N, C-alpha and C positions, 0 to 999 in steps of 0.2 A: 691668888695662889700664895700660901704662906711661905716663909723662908725655908722651912724644912721640906715642904713639897717641891719647891723650886730646886733645891739641891738634889732631891731624889730623882726629879725629872731629868736634870743635867746628867746625873750618874747613869740613868737608864739609857739615855740617848748615846752617851759616851760608850757604854759597853756594847751597844748595837753597832756603832760606827767602827769601833776598834775590834777587828775580828782576828787579830794575831795574838798569840800567847806571849808573855814577857820574854821567855827564852828564845822563841822563834823570832821576835822583833830584835832582840839583842844580837842574834846571829846574823840577821839581815843587815843590821847597821854596820857590821864589820866588813861587808862586801864592798868591792870597788864600785859597783853599780850604785849602791846606796850613797856613797861619798861623792859621786860625780853628777848628781841631779839636784835640782832645786835652786831656789833664789837665795843669794847671799846678800847680807846687809851691805850698804854702801861703805866703802873704806875697809872692808875685810878681804883683802886679796887672798884668794885660795883658802879662806877660812871655812868654818863649818856652815852648811846651809841651814836655813830656818827650819826646814822639815826634819833634817837630821838631828838638830838640837831638840826639836819637839819630840822626836822618837825616843830620845833618852829620858825626857821628862815623862812620857807616856808609860814607859817601863816602870818608873818609880810609882806612878799613880796606880797602875795595875797591881802592884805588889802591896799596896796599902789596904788597911781595913776600912770599912765604910765610914766610920766616924772620924777619921783622921784627915779630912780634907779641909784646907783653908779656903778663904774666898778667892785667893789667887789660883788655887787648884781648880775650883769650879769654873772660874773664868777660862782657864786653859782647856778644860773639858769641852766647853761650849765652842772654843776656837777650833778644836779638833773636829767636832761634829760639823761645824760650818764648812771647814775645808773639805772634808770627805764628801759631804753632800754636793758642794759646788763642783768639785772635780769629777765626781761620778756622773754628773749631768753633762760633762764635756767628753764623755767616752768616745775615743776614736773608733772608726769602723775597722773591721778586720780583726786579725789575731793580735791581742794586746800583751801576750806573754813576755816579750822582750822589748817593751817600749818604755821610754822615759816617763810616760804618763803613769804606768803601773808602778814603776820604781819610786816615783815621787809619792804616790798614795801609800805605798808600803812604808816609806819613812814616817808617815803619819799613823801607822798601825793598821791600815786597811789593805788587805789583799783582794783586789776585785775579782780574782779567779775563784774565790771562795763564795759562800752564800751571798746573794744580793742584799743590799741595804734596804730595810723596810722604809716605807714612806714616812715623812715626819708625822708624829702623833699616831702612827699605826701600831699594830700589835708587835710585841718584841720578837726578835729572831728566835729566842728560846720557845716562846709560845707557838710560833709557826712550826718549829721542829717537832714539838710535842703533839700538836693538834692538826697540823696541816693547814692548807688553805681553806677558808670557810666556803660553804656552798654558795653558788651564784646568788641565791635569794638573800643571803646574809651580807654580801659584799656591798660596798659603796659603789655608786655608779661612776663610770669613767668620766673624766672632765668633758663637759659639753653634752653629756647624755642625761636623760631624765630617768628617774627610778620608775619602773612599771607600776601601774596602779594595782593595789591589792584587790583580790576578788570581792565583789559586793560593794565596792566603793566607786563613786563617780568622781573623777578628777575635775576640779574646777579649772577652767582656762583663765590665765591671767588677763586682766583688762588693760 
């Protein structure tokens, strides 16, 4: 993948992971809930959490034009995507509306009560909204399942 393709891929994944608008995220970051969740760096008593600091940077990134990203910006976009994916995989059971888990994700620009995060490398959220979910015949098989054989073909058994 070339450098430009790599940056475009990072931007695409970032815009899929961050599902809050800049103004919405800025309003959220002003709340008490936002300020009281997240990990703080060692030696920063009562300082800003890493996620809260990231949220301010995400607002800046969302307001920029496509060609204005530095290598450090692209690195931060990847960090945001990794955080959101990792924490979405740890979703607690039950109602998550008023949980620290949700509030922490929202500091990183992702509200889990909105549209779900597409799988890595999958179709973008905008494409899913435009076209809907593909028919079963066009979907990838679930992990551990095999794709059904197409009519007229004999599937070879692995040896």
